[in-house]
C-alpha positions as CSV (number, residue, x, y, z in Angstrom):
1,X,-189.5,-86.6,6.5
2,X,-186.5,-85.4,4.4
3,X,-185.1,-82.5,6.2
4,X,-182.0,-82.4,3.9
5,X,-184.3,-81.4,1.1
6,X,-185.9,-78.7,3.2
7,X,-182.5,-77.4,4.2
8,X,-181.4,-77.1,0.6
9,X,-184.3,-75.2,-1.0
10,X,-186.7,-74.2,1.8
11,X,-189.5,-76.4,0.3
12,X,-191.7,-78.5,2.5
13,X,-193.7,-81.6,1.6
14,X,-197.5,-81.7,2.1
15,X,-197.0,-84.2,4.9
16,X,-194.7,-81.8,6.8
17,X,-197.2,-79.0,6.3
18,X,-200.0,-81.1,7.6
19,X,-198.0,-82.3,10.5
20,X,-197.2,-78.8,11.5
21,X,-200.6,-77.3,10.9
22,X,-202.8,-79.9,12.8
23,X,-201.7,-78.4,16.1
24,X,-203.8,-75.3,15.4
25,X,-207.0,-77.3,15.0
26,X,-206.8,-77.9,18.8
27,X,-205.0,-74.6,19.6
28,X,-207.4,-72.4,17.8
29,X,-210.4,-74.4,18.9
30,X,-209.3,-73.6,22.5
31,X,-208.8,-69.9,21.9
32,X,-212.1,-69.8,19.9
33,X,-213.9,-71.2,22.9
34,X,-212.2,-68.7,25.2
35,X,-212.9,-65.8,22.8
36,X,-216.5,-66.6,22.0
37,X,-217.7,-68.1,25.3
38,X,-215.4,-67.2,28.2
39,X,-216.9,-63.9,29.3
40,X,-220.4,-65.3,28.9
41,X,-219.5,-68.4,30.9
42,X,-218.1,-66.4,33.8
43,X,-221.0,-64.0,34.0
44,X,-224.1,-66.2,33.1
45,X,-222.9,-69.6,34.2
46,X,-220.4,-69.1,37.0
47,X,-222.2,-66.1,38.3
48,X,-219.5,-63.4,38.4
49,X,-220.3,-59.8,37.8
50,X,-219.1,-58.5,34.4
51,X,-216.4,-56.3,36.0
52,X,-215.1,-59.1,38.2
53,X,-215.0,-61.5,35.3
54,X,-213.0,-59.0,33.3
55,X,-210.7,-58.6,36.3
56,X,-210.1,-62.3,36.6
57,X,-209.3,-62.5,32.9
58,X,-206.8,-59.7,33.3
59,X,-205.1,-61.4,36.2
60,X,-204.5,-64.5,34.1
61,X,-203.0,-62.4,31.3
62,X,-200.7,-60.4,33.5
63,X,-199.2,-63.8,34.5
64,X,-198.2,-64.1,30.8
65,X,-196.0,-61.1,31.2
66,X,-193.6,-63.6,32.9
67,X,-194.4,-66.9,31.2
68,X,-194.4,-66.0,27.5
69,X,-191.1,-64.2,27.3
70,X,-189.5,-66.7,29.7
71,X,-190.7,-69.6,27.6
72,X,-189.3,-68.1,24.5
73,X,-186.0,-67.5,26.1
74,X,-185.9,-71.1,27.5
75,X,-186.9,-72.8,24.2
76,X,-184.2,-70.9,22.3
77,X,-181.6,-72.4,24.6
78,X,-183.0,-75.9,24.8
79,X,-180.9,-78.6,23.2
80,X,-182.2,-82.2,23.2
81,X,-182.2,-85.2,20.8
82,X,-185.9,-84.2,20.1
83,X,-185.0,-80.6,19.2
84,X,-185.6,-77.2,20.8
85,X,-189.4,-76.9,20.5
86,X,-191.0,-80.3,20.1
87,X,-190.2,-81.6,23.7
88,X,-192.6,-78.9,25.0
89,X,-195.4,-80.2,22.8
90,X,-195.0,-83.6,24.4
91,X,-194.7,-82.3,27.9
92,X,-197.6,-79.8,27.8
93,X,-200.2,-81.7,25.8
94,X,-202.1,-83.5,28.6
95,X,-201.7,-80.8,31.3
96,X,-203.2,-78.3,28.8
97,X,-206.2,-80.5,28.3
98,X,-206.7,-80.9,32.0
99,X,-206.3,-77.2,32.6
100,X,-209.0,-76.5,30.0
101,X,-211.4,-78.9,31.8
102,X,-210.6,-77.3,35.2
103,X,-211.5,-73.8,34.0
104,X,-214.9,-74.9,32.7
105,X,-215.7,-76.7,35.9
106,X,-217.3,-74.3,38.3
107,X,-216.4,-75.2,41.9
108,X,-219.0,-75.6,44.7
109,X,-218.3,-72.2,46.3
110,X,-220.5,-69.2,46.9
111,X,-219.7,-65.5,47.0
112,X,-218.1,-63.2,44.4
113,X,-214.7,-63.2,46.2
114,X,-214.3,-67.0,46.2
115,X,-215.5,-67.2,42.6
116,X,-213.1,-64.5,41.5
117,X,-210.2,-66.2,43.2
118,X,-211.1,-69.5,41.5
119,X,-211.5,-67.9,38.1
120,X,-208.2,-66.1,38.4
121,X,-206.2,-69.2,39.5
122,X,-207.8,-71.3,36.8
123,X,-206.9,-68.8,34.2
124,X,-203.3,-68.6,35.5
125,X,-203.1,-72.4,35.1
126,X,-204.6,-72.3,31.7
127,X,-202.3,-69.6,30.5
128,X,-199.2,-71.3,31.9
129,X,-199.8,-74.5,29.8
130,X,-200.9,-72.5,26.9
131,X,-197.5,-70.8,26.9
132,X,-195.7,-74.1,27.3
133,X,-197.3,-75.3,24.0
134,X,-197.9,-72.2,21.9
135,X,-194.5,-70.4,22.1
136,X,-192.4,-73.4,21.1
137,X,-195.0,-74.4,18.4
138,X,-195.0,-70.9,16.8
139,X,-191.2,-70.9,17.0
140,X,-191.1,-73.9,14.6
141,X,-192.2,-71.8,11.7
142,X,-188.9,-70.1,10.7
143,X,-187.0,-73.2,11.5
144,X,-188.9,-75.3,9.0
145,X,-188.4,-72.9,6.0
146,X,-186.8,-69.6,5.2
147,X,-188.4,-69.2,1.8
148,X,-190.6,-66.1,1.5
149,X,-193.5,-67.7,-0.2
150,X,-193.2,-71.1,1.4
151,X,-193.7,-69.4,4.8
152,X,-197.0,-68.1,3.5
153,X,-198.0,-71.5,2.2
154,X,-197.0,-73.2,5.5
155,X,-199.1,-70.8,7.4
156,X,-201.9,-71.3,4.9
157,X,-202.0,-75.0,6.0
158,X,-201.8,-74.0,9.6
159,X,-204.7,-71.6,9.4
160,X,-206.8,-74.0,7.4
161,X,-206.7,-76.2,10.4
162,X,-207.0,-73.1,12.6
163,X,-210.3,-72.0,11.1
164,X,-211.7,-75.6,11.3
165,X,-210.7,-75.6,15.0
166,X,-212.3,-72.1,15.4
167,X,-215.6,-73.4,13.9
168,X,-215.6,-76.3,16.3
169,X,-214.9,-74.0,19.2
170,X,-217.6,-71.5,18.2
171,X,-220.3,-74.0,17.1
172,X,-219.8,-77.0,19.4
173,X,-220.3,-75.4,22.8
174,X,-224.0,-74.8,22.7
175,X,-224.9,-78.3,21.3
176,X,-222.5,-80.1,23.7
177,X,-223.6,-78.2,26.8
178,X,-227.2,-78.9,25.9
179,X,-226.6,-82.7,26.2
180,X,-226.3,-82.5,29.9
181,X,-228.9,-81.9,32.7
182,X,-227.5,-78.5,33.8
183,X,-225.4,-75.7,32.2
184,X,-222.6,-76.1,34.8
185,X,-222.3,-79.9,34.1
186,X,-222.6,-79.2,30.4
187,X,-219.7,-76.8,30.4
188,X,-217.6,-79.1,32.6
189,X,-218.0,-82.1,30.2
190,X,-217.5,-79.8,27.2
191,X,-214.2,-78.6,28.7
192,X,-213.2,-82.3,29.2
193,X,-214.1,-83.3,25.6
194,X,-212.5,-80.2,23.9
195,X,-209.5,-80.4,26.2
196,X,-208.9,-83.9,25.0
197,X,-208.9,-82.7,21.4
198,X,-206.2,-80.1,22.3
199,X,-204.0,-82.8,23.8
200,X,-204.4,-85.1,20.8
201,X,-203.6,-82.4,18.2
202,X,-200.5,-81.3,20.2
203,X,-199.2,-84.8,20.2
204,X,-199.9,-85.2,16.5
205,X,-197.7,-82.3,15.7
206,X,-195.0,-83.6,18.0
207,X,-194.9,-86.9,16.1
208,X,-195.6,-85.3,12.7
209,X,-192.6,-82.9,12.6
210,X,-188.9,-83.1,12.9
211,X,-186.4,-80.3,13.8
212,X,-182.9,-80.0,12.3
213,X,-180.1,-80.5,14.8
214,X,-178.7,-77.4,16.4
215,X,-175.1,-77.1,17.1
216,X,-174.3,-75.8,20.6
217,X,-172.5,-72.8,19.2
218,X,-175.6,-71.9,17.3
219,X,-177.7,-71.4,20.4
220,X,-178.1,-67.7,21.5
221,X,-175.5,-66.7,24.0
222,X,-177.1,-63.5,25.4
223,X,-178.7,-63.1,28.8
224,X,-182.4,-62.5,29.2
225,X,-182.5,-58.7,29.2
226,X,-180.0,-58.3,26.3
227,X,-182.0,-60.7,24.3
228,X,-185.3,-58.8,24.7
229,X,-183.5,-55.5,24.2
230,X,-182.6,-56.7,20.7
231,X,-186.2,-57.8,20.1
232,X,-187.6,-54.4,21.0
233,X,-185.1,-52.5,18.8
234,X,-186.2,-54.5,15.8
235,X,-188.5,-51.8,14.2
236,X,-190.3,-54.1,11.7
237,X,-191.2,-56.5,14.5
238,X,-192.4,-53.8,16.8
239,X,-194.7,-52.3,14.2
240,X,-196.0,-55.8,13.4
241,X,-196.6,-57.0,16.9
242,X,-198.3,-53.7,17.9
243,X,-200.6,-54.0,14.9
244,X,-201.3,-57.6,15.9
245,X,-202.1,-56.6,19.4
246,X,-204.7,-54.1,18.1
247,X,-206.0,-56.8,15.7
248,X,-206.5,-59.3,18.6
249,X,-208.1,-56.7,20.9
250,X,-210.7,-55.8,18.3
251,X,-211.4,-59.4,17.1
252,X,-211.8,-60.6,20.7
253,X,-214.3,-57.8,21.4
254,X,-216.3,-59.1,18.5
255,X,-216.0,-62.8,19.4
256,X,-217.0,-62.2,23.0
257,X,-220.0,-60.0,22.4
258,X,-221.8,-62.0,19.6
259,X,-223.5,-64.3,22.2
260,X,-224.7,-61.2,24.1
261,X,-225.9,-59.5,20.9
262,X,-228.0,-62.4,19.7
263,X,-229.3,-63.2,23.2
264,X,-230.3,-59.6,24.2
265,X,-230.7,-57.6,20.9
266,X,-232.6,-60.4,19.0
267,X,-233.9,-62.3,22.0
268,X,-232.6,-65.4,20.3
269,X,-229.5,-67.0,21.9
270,X,-229.6,-70.0,19.5
271,X,-228.7,-67.7,16.6
272,X,-225.2,-67.2,17.9
273,X,-223.9,-70.6,16.9
274,X,-225.0,-70.6,13.2
275,X,-223.9,-66.9,12.9
276,X,-220.4,-67.9,14.1
277,X,-220.4,-70.9,11.8
278,X,-221.3,-68.7,8.8
279,X,-218.6,-66.2,9.7
280,X,-215.9,-68.9,10.0
281,X,-216.9,-71.0,7.0
282,X,-216.6,-67.9,4.8
283,X,-213.2,-67.2,6.5
284,X,-212.0,-70.7,5.8
285,X,-213.0,-70.3,2.1
286,X,-211.0,-67.0,1.9
287,X,-207.8,-68.2,3.5
288,X,-206.4,-69.8,0.3
289,X,-207.6,-66.7,-1.6
290,X,-205.6,-64.5,0.8
291,X,-202.5,-66.6,0.1
292,X,-202.9,-66.1,-3.6
293,X,-203.6,-62.4,-3.2
294,X,-200.5,-62.0,-1.0
295,X,-198.3,-63.3,-3.8
296,X,-199.7,-60.6,-6.0
297,X,-199.8,-57.5,-3.8
298,X,-197.8,-58.5,-0.7
299,X,-198.6,-59.6,2.8
300,X,-198.8,-56.1,4.2
301,X,-201.6,-55.1,1.8
302,X,-203.6,-58.3,2.5
303,X,-203.4,-57.6,6.2
304,X,-204.6,-54.0,5.7
305,X,-207.5,-55.3,3.6
306,X,-208.8,-57.4,6.5
307,X,-208.9,-54.4,8.8
308,X,-210.8,-52.3,6.3
309,X,-213.4,-55.0,5.7
310,X,-213.9,-55.6,9.4
311,X,-214.1,-51.9,10.3
312,X,-216.9,-51.5,7.7
313,X,-218.8,-54.6,9.0
314,X,-218.7,-53.5,12.6
315,X,-219.8,-50.0,11.8
316,X,-222.8,-51.3,9.7
317,X,-223.9,-53.7,12.5
318,X,-223.9,-50.8,15.0
319,X,-226.1,-48.6,12.9
320,X,-228.4,-51.1,11.2
321,X,-228.1,-54.5,12.9
322,X,-230.6,-53.9,15.6
323,X,-233.3,-52.6,13.3
324,X,-232.9,-54.7,10.2
325,X,-233.0,-58.0,12.0
326,X,-231.4,-61.5,11.9
327,X,-231.2,-62.0,8.1
328,X,-229.3,-58.7,7.8
329,X,-227.0,-59.8,10.7
330,X,-226.2,-63.0,8.8
331,X,-225.4,-61.1,5.6
332,X,-223.0,-58.9,7.6
333,X,-221.4,-62.1,9.0
334,X,-220.7,-63.3,5.5
335,X,-219.0,-60.0,4.6
336,X,-217.0,-60.0,7.9
337,X,-216.0,-63.5,7.2
338,X,-214.0,-62.3,4.2
339,X,-212.1,-60.0,6.5
340,X,-211.5,-62.7,9.0
341,X,-210.2,-65.0,6.3
342,X,-207.7,-62.3,5.2
343,X,-206.4,-61.8,8.8
344,X,-205.1,-65.4,9.5
345,X,-202.1,-66.0,7.3
346,X,-200.5,-62.6,6.7
347,X,-199.3,-61.6,10.2
348,X,-197.9,-65.1,10.9
349,X,-196.2,-65.1,7.5
350,X,-194.5,-61.8,8.3
351,X,-193.1,-62.7,11.7
352,X,-190.3,-64.9,10.2
353,X,-189.4,-62.0,7.9
354,X,-188.8,-59.8,11.0
355,X,-186.7,-62.6,12.6
356,X,-184.6,-62.9,9.4
357,X,-184.1,-59.1,9.5
358,X,-182.8,-59.4,13.1
359,X,-180.5,-62.2,12.1
360,X,-179.0,-60.2,9.3
361,X,-178.6,-57.2,11.7
362,X,-177.1,-59.0,14.7
363,X,-176.0,-62.5,13.5
364,X,-178.2,-64.3,16.1
365,X,-181.5,-66.2,15.7
366,X,-184.0,-65.8,18.6
367,X,-187.2,-67.4,17.2
368,X,-188.5,-68.4,20.7
369,X,-187.9,-64.9,22.1
370,X,-189.8,-63.3,19.3
371,X,-192.7,-65.7,19.5
372,X,-192.7,-65.4,23.3
373,X,-193.4,-61.6,22.9
374,X,-195.8,-62.4,20.0
375,X,-198.0,-64.7,22.1
376,X,-197.7,-62.5,25.1
377,X,-199.0,-59.5,23.1
378,X,-201.8,-61.5,21.6
379,X,-202.9,-62.5,25.1
380,X,-202.6,-58.9,26.3
381,X,-204.9,-57.9,23.4
382,X,-207.5,-60.6,24.3
383,X,-207.3,-59.7,28.0
384,X,-207.7,-55.9,27.3
385,X,-210.8,-56.8,25.2
386,X,-212.3,-58.9,28.0
387,X,-211.6,-56.2,30.6
388,X,-213.0,-53.5,28.3
389,X,-216.1,-55.5,27.5
390,X,-216.7,-56.2,31.2
391,X,-216.3,-52.5,32.1
392,X,-218.6,-51.3,29.3
393,X,-221.3,-53.9,30.2
394,X,-221.0,-52.9,33.9
395,X,-221.2,-49.2,33.1
396,X,-224.3,-49.9,30.9
397,X,-226.1,-51.7,33.8
398,X,-225.8,-55.2,32.4
399,X,-227.7,-57.8,34.5
400,X,-226.7,-61.5,33.9
401,X,-229.3,-63.7,32.2
402,X,-232.2,-61.1,32.6
403,X,-234.1,-58.5,30.6
404,X,-231.6,-55.7,29.9
405,X,-232.2,-51.9,30.3
406,X,-231.7,-49.8,27.2
407,X,-228.3,-48.6,28.5
408,X,-227.1,-52.2,28.6
409,X,-228.4,-52.9,25.1
410,X,-226.5,-49.8,23.9
411,X,-223.4,-51.0,25.6
412,X,-223.6,-54.3,23.7
413,X,-224.0,-52.4,20.5
414,X,-221.0,-50.3,21.3
415,X,-218.8,-53.4,21.9
416,X,-219.8,-55.0,18.6
417,X,-219.6,-51.7,16.6
418,X,-217.7,-48.5,17.1
419,X,-215.2,-49.7,19.7
420,X,-213.6,-52.5,17.5
421,X,-214.0,-50.4,14.3
422,X,-211.8,-47.7,15.7
423,X,-209.2,-50.3,16.8
424,X,-209.2,-51.9,13.3
425,X,-208.7,-48.5,11.6
426,X,-205.8,-47.8,13.9
427,X,-204.2,-51.1,13.0
428,X,-204.6,-50.5,9.3
429,X,-202.9,-47.1,9.6
430,X,-200.1,-48.5,11.7
431,X,-199.4,-51.2,9.2
432,X,-198.5,-48.6,6.6
433,X,-195.2,-48.1,8.4
434,X,-194.2,-51.8,8.1
435,X,-191.1,-51.7,5.9
436,X,-190.4,-55.4,4.8
437,X,-191.7,-56.2,1.3
438,X,-190.6,-59.2,-0.8
439,X,-187.7,-57.4,-2.3
440,X,-186.4,-56.3,1.1
441,X,-186.8,-59.9,2.4
442,X,-184.7,-61.3,-0.5
443,X,-182.0,-58.8,0.2
444,X,-182.1,-59.8,3.9
445,X,-181.9,-63.5,3.0
446,X,-178.8,-62.9,0.9
447,X,-177.1,-61.1,3.8
448,X,-178.2,-63.5,6.6
449,X,-175.5,-65.7,8.1
450,X,-177.7,-68.8,7.6
451,X,-179.2,-67.7,4.3
452,X,-182.4,-69.5,3.4
453,X,-183.0,-72.5,5.6
């Protein structure tokens, strides 16, 4: 790979983009499994109450309050012959796969307390190795290119792989678990198989990318709290990461409740997998469309479009989905897939712009610190969604794997409808205050100490 060319004009070869992007086939598959199946697994397979399942998920995410920012700080200051970020892909690949398997293997214990302790510890382990991989990986983005449109293209490749991984995570769980004699054994073996995929794709990105050498003087000199004070005084980043947290909260609400909706509203659990597949296949088709549209109207506008589409889709499902049946539900999944396709690339293409803004303002680059906060906030959003879902289900009188009272059915409809719709609308409104368009980014690049990479 010819990094000298990359350093001259910010352009990347297709091989470099593929090597970078393949990580997210495994990474997004993993998060797709957790988003679509985790709460259902904890309640209907492991046997936790909905509230305790949500609590265990929250414990795991609180741990990220330490690990994500710390990992970003550490990777910014790492200096090895392999680079600042790639060594962590090598070190974390196999432990991450094993942690994924461990979480989906229910221990031979009884009682809600013991199960809750196991679930919380397994999620802490999972989130630790997730941090070791994902913060350094995301931090590679601005190091590979500083070109405004090339960042969008690079993330287009990344999220092409990501959607394919998401489809695997959403569609493979039911068929794989069904191959084994019991649901618990099925989930354990599925965790082992999918965990292996995560490990392999992480290693492929380690071997498929190269980092430019960092001079010791170029490494950030600030201490921990000064570093993150600079991050949180970067207004464009604060607006973007807050919007993204709302985005992940709403999207995780939808992912986690689809299996409940098909199982208890339509009394047809098997519908969940093809519905997810339709949603994600449409999303995959619209990722390149979103890249082209972003070049015309800007990244911010594309991001807002996704929120508008998804808020309409969730509102329609709430009012009509339970009466008009499965075919109508699939039609709404097609429409929602357009919104999901538009939400992949834009936010990740905007993060490097906020980092460049910070460099122009302060003279320092803190990619790892920014992506540490970014991944932390995404996990906070997903954990809030899991906790909120668990509490709403519990309040509605949800009974695991049984006929549901009307109050529980209404709770399921709330989680797939008005609750995420309100959050999506809030995200769209907040994004209006994001200030960095293409012209502003070109001015920033001209003032930056490093210029375009």
